[in-house]
C-alpha positions in Angstrom: 17.8 61.6 26.8 17.0 62.2 30.5 14.9 59.8 32.5 11.7 61.3 34.0 10.4 60.1 37.3 7.2 62.0 37.1 4.0 60.1 36.2 2.7 60.6 32.6 1.5 64.2 32.2 2.9 65.2 35.5 5.3 67.9 36.4 4.5 70.8 34.1 2.1 73.7 34.6 -0.6 71.7 32.8 0.4 68.4 34.5 -1.0 66.6 37.5 1.1 68.4 40.1 2.5 65.1 41.4 6.2 64.5 41.9 8.6 62.2 43.6 10.0 62.9 47.0 11.3 60.7 49.8 7.8 59.8 50.9 6.5 59.0 47.5 4.2 61.0 45.3 3.6 64.5 46.7 2.2 67.9 45.7 3.4 71.3 46.9 1.0 74.2 47.3 2.7 77.5 47.0 0.7 80.5 48.2 0.7 84.0 49.5 -1.5 85.2 52.3 -2.7 88.5 53.7 -2.4 89.6 57.3 -5.7 87.9 58.2 -4.4 84.4 57.0 -6.5 84.5 53.9 -4.9 83.0 50.7 -4.2 85.6 48.0 -2.7 83.4 45.3 -2.2 79.7 44.8 0.1 77.6 42.6 0.2 73.8 42.6 3.5 72.0 41.7 5.1 68.6 42.0 6.5 67.8 45.4 10.2 67.9 44.3 9.9 71.4 42.9 12.0 74.0 44.8 10.1 76.8 46.5 12.1 79.7 45.1 11.2 78.7 41.5 7.6 79.6 42.2 8.3 82.9 43.8 7.5 85.1 40.8 4.4 83.1 39.7 2.9 83.3 43.2 3.5 87.1 43.5 2.3 87.8 40.0 -1.1 86.0 40.7 -1.9 88.4 43.5 -5.1 90.4 42.7 -6.7 92.4 45.5 -9.9 94.1 44.4 -10.4 97.7 45.3 -13.4 98.9 47.3 -14.4 101.4 44.7 -13.8 101.4 41.0 -10.4 100.7 39.4 -8.1 97.8 38.7 -7.2 95.4 41.4 -4.0 95.8 43.3 -1.2 93.5 42.2 1.6 94.6 44.6 1.6 93.8 48.3 2.7 96.6 50.8 5.3 94.4 52.3 6.5 90.8 52.2 7.9 88.4 54.8 9.4 85.1 53.6 11.6 82.4 54.9 15.1 81.5 54.0 14.1 79.5 51.0 13.6 82.8 49.2 16.9 84.4 50.3 18.6 84.5 47.0 19.7 87.2 44.7 17.1 86.8 42.0 14.2 86.9 44.5 15.6 90.0 46.2 16.3 91.7 42.9 12.7 91.0 41.7 11.3 92.6 44.9 13.6 95.6 44.5 12.5 96.1 40.9 8.8 96.0 41.9 9.4 98.3 44.9 8.1 95.8 47.5 9.5 96.1 51.0 10.7 92.7 52.2 12.0 90.9 55.2 13.8 87.7 54.4 16.5 86.3 56.7 19.9 85.7 55.2 21.1 82.1 54.9 24.1 81.2 57.0 26.2 80.1 54.1 25.4 83.3 52.2 26.3 85.3 55.3 29.6 83.4 55.7 30.5 84.0 52.0 29.7 87.7 52.3 31.8 88.0 55.4 34.7 86.1 53.8 34.8 88.7 51.1 35.3 91.4 53.7 34.5 95.0 52.4 33.9 93.6 48.9 31.1 91.4 50.2 28.7 94.4 50.6 26.5 95.2 53.5 24.0 92.7 54.9 20.4 92.9 53.7 18.0 94.7 56.0 16.0 92.6 58.4 13.0 93.7 60.5 12.4 91.2 63.3 8.9 92.7 64.1 7.7 92.3 60.5 9.3 88.8 60.3 7.2 87.7 63.2 4.1 88.1 61.0 5.4 85.5 58.6 3.4 82.8 60.4 0.3 84.1 58.7 1.2 81.9 55.7 1.6 78.9 57.9 -1.7 79.6 59.5 -3.4 80.0 56.1 -2.0 76.6 55.0 -3.4 75.1 58.2 -6.8 76.6 57.5 -6.7 75.0 54.1 -5.7 71.7 55.6 -8.9 71.7 57.7 -10.5 70.4 54.5 -9.8 66.7 54.2 -9.7 66.7 50.4 -6.9 69.2 50.5 -4.9 67.5 53.3 -5.0 64.1 51.7 -5.3 65.2 48.0 -8.1 62.9 46.9 -8.3 64.6 43.5 -6.4 62.8 40.8 -6.1 65.7 38.3 -3.9 68.7 39.1 -6.5 71.3 37.8 -9.2 69.6 39.9 -7.0 69.8 43.0 -6.3 73.5 42.3 -10.1 74.0 42.0 -10.7 72.3 45.3 -8.1 74.5 47.0 -9.6 77.6 45.4 -13.1 76.7 46.6 -11.7 76.2 50.1 -9.9 79.6 49.9 -13.2 81.2 48.8 -14.9 79.7 51.9 -12.1 81.0 54.1 -12.5 84.5 52.6 -16.3 84.4 53.1 -16.0 83.3 56.7 -13.5 86.0 57.7 
């Protein structure tokens, strides 16, 4: 039987969203943001959870209402992400959904591809101008951290913390 380091009830989707890291108990907030630094989707996980494991859940939660009638949009026009999402499953998922993406290739992946020579395939496309817009996610996180309850995580329960973050995101949407 494996030993769990998470607090009771923590770790899962219905848990508290607290996990161990070097600094103690932490929480990660995974989100996507539009071009105006407004959060589109939010997922709370324990601090030790890897970013790439939450790639699909974050993208699948995107719902952008249409101005007229009709279902909300679920697919972004394009996506810019950092090297944490530069793996095969993430790129395959984006290709299947037809989402244009700009994700820099990790240096170890680049070296492995080059070692294979012509069998390594061609490098993934990379648009520097589109990648410069990736900072919108960082700015959206900084906007959320303007609220002290989010920056310090006063809420004990994971679902209450997610509610607090959602309320702050609604305020950000209303102000912009």
